[in-house]
C-alpha positions in Angstrom: 0.0 0.0 0.0 1.3 3.4 -0.9 1.8 6.1 1.7 -0.2 8.5 -0.4 -3.4 6.5 0.2 -2.9 5.5 3.8 -5.3 7.5 6.0 -4.0 10.4 8.2 -5.6 12.5 10.9 -5.6 15.6 8.5 -7.4 14.1 5.5 -10.6 16.0 6.2 -8.7 19.3 6.6 -7.2 18.7 3.1 -10.6 18.5 1.6 -11.6 21.8 3.4 -8.5 23.7 2.4 -8.1 22.5 -1.2 -11.8 22.1 -2.0 -11.7 18.5 -3.1 -11.5 15.0 -1.5 -8.0 13.6 -1.1 -8.4 11.0 -3.8 -9.3 13.7 -6.3 -6.3 15.8 -5.2 -4.0 12.9 -5.7 -5.5 12.1 -9.1 -5.1 15.6 -10.4 -2.7 15.8 -13.4 -0.9 18.9 -12.0 -0.3 20.2 -8.5 0.5 23.6 -7.2 3.7 23.9 -5.2 1.7 24.2 -1.9 -0.4 21.2 -2.7 2.6 19.1 -3.7 4.4 20.1 -0.4 1.2 19.4 1.6 0.7 16.0 0.0 4.3 15.1 0.8 4.0 16.1 4.4 0.7 14.3 4.6 2.4 11.1 3.4 5.1 11.4 6.1 2.4 12.0 8.7 0.5 8.9 7.6 3.6 6.8 8.0 4.3 8.3 11.5 0.8 7.7 12.6 1.0 4.1 11.3 4.1 3.7 13.5 2.4 5.1 16.5 -0.5 2.7 16.0 1.8 -0.3 15.5 3.7 0.4 18.7 0.5 1.0 20.6 -0.9 -2.3 19.4 2.3 -4.1 20.3 2.3 -2.8 23.8 -1.4 -3.7 24.2 -0.7 -7.2 22.9 2.3 -7.7 25.2 0.4 -6.5 28.3 -2.9 -8.2 27.5 -4.6 -9.6 30.7 -4.7 -13.1 29.2 -0.9 -13.2 28.5 1.3 -15.1 31.0 3.1 -12.9 33.4 6.4 -14.7 32.6 6.3 -13.3 29.1 6.4 -9.7 30.3 9.8 -8.2 29.6 11.0 -5.0 31.2 13.5 -4.5 28.3 10.9 -5.0 25.6 8.5 -2.5 27.3 11.3 0.0 27.7 12.2 -0.3 24.0 8.5 0.1 23.1 8.4 3.2 25.2 11.4 4.6 23.3 9.8 3.7 20.0 6.6 5.3 21.0 8.4 8.5 22.1 10.2 8.7 18.7 7.0 8.0 16.7 5.0 10.6 18.7 7.7 13.2 18.3 7.8 12.6 14.6 4.0 12.9 14.4 4.0 16.1 16.3 6.6 17.6 14.1 4.8 16.7 10.9 1.5 18.0 12.3 3.1 21.3 13.3 4.5 21.9 9.8 1.5 20.6 7.9 -1.0 22.6 10.0 1.1 25.7 9.4 1.2 25.0 5.6 -2.6 24.4 5.5 -3.3 27.6 7.4 -1.2 29.6 4.9 -3.2 28.2 2.0 -6.0 30.6 0.8 -9.6 29.2 0.8 -10.5 27.3 -2.5 -12.8 30.1 -3.6 -9.9 32.6 -3.5 -7.5 30.4 -5.4 -7.1 31.3 -9.1 -4.9 30.0 -11.9 -1.9 32.1 -12.5 -1.0 32.9 -16.1 2.0 34.7 -17.3 1.9 36.9 -20.3 5.3 36.7 -21.8 6.1 38.8 -24.9 7.0 36.9 -28.0 10.4 37.4 -29.4 10.2 39.2 -32.7 13.8 39.9 -33.5 15.6 37.6 -35.9 19.3 36.8 -35.8 21.1 37.6 -39.0 23.6 35.0 -40.3 27.2 36.0 -40.0 28.8 37.6 -43.0 25.6 39.3 -44.3 24.9 43.0 -44.0 21.7 44.5 -42.8 20.0 47.6 -44.4 21.3 49.8 -41.5 24.8 48.6 -41.9 24.7 49.2 -45.7 23.6 52.8 -45.2 26.4 53.4 -42.8 29.2 52.5 -45.2 
């Protein structure tokens, strides 16, 4: 499964900010710079949240009431606590940056396509060794 389609805690916010559901945003042929950055951060967030859930489930499994007490390992639980701390720290970091980026995005009704009117080049290069009319008059 690709990280771009794993759920994250900010998927509804994406639809609000960009005016379309996440699957439509991902399927769009072109993305603005802000959308591209937001989708990338969202993918990182989805992975971090998946890690948090995985460690949480592992701790619950290891400490389930029906498990034998002899299977409890202080070292394993300590390592899980360190993994959880790292995963939560990563999640908080991605949330902070992603929320900041989503707040800076204008509402969908205020977004507009940007077009650049670039003048066409009308001058032509003259091959070397030929004279132009201006050069002929100046002789």
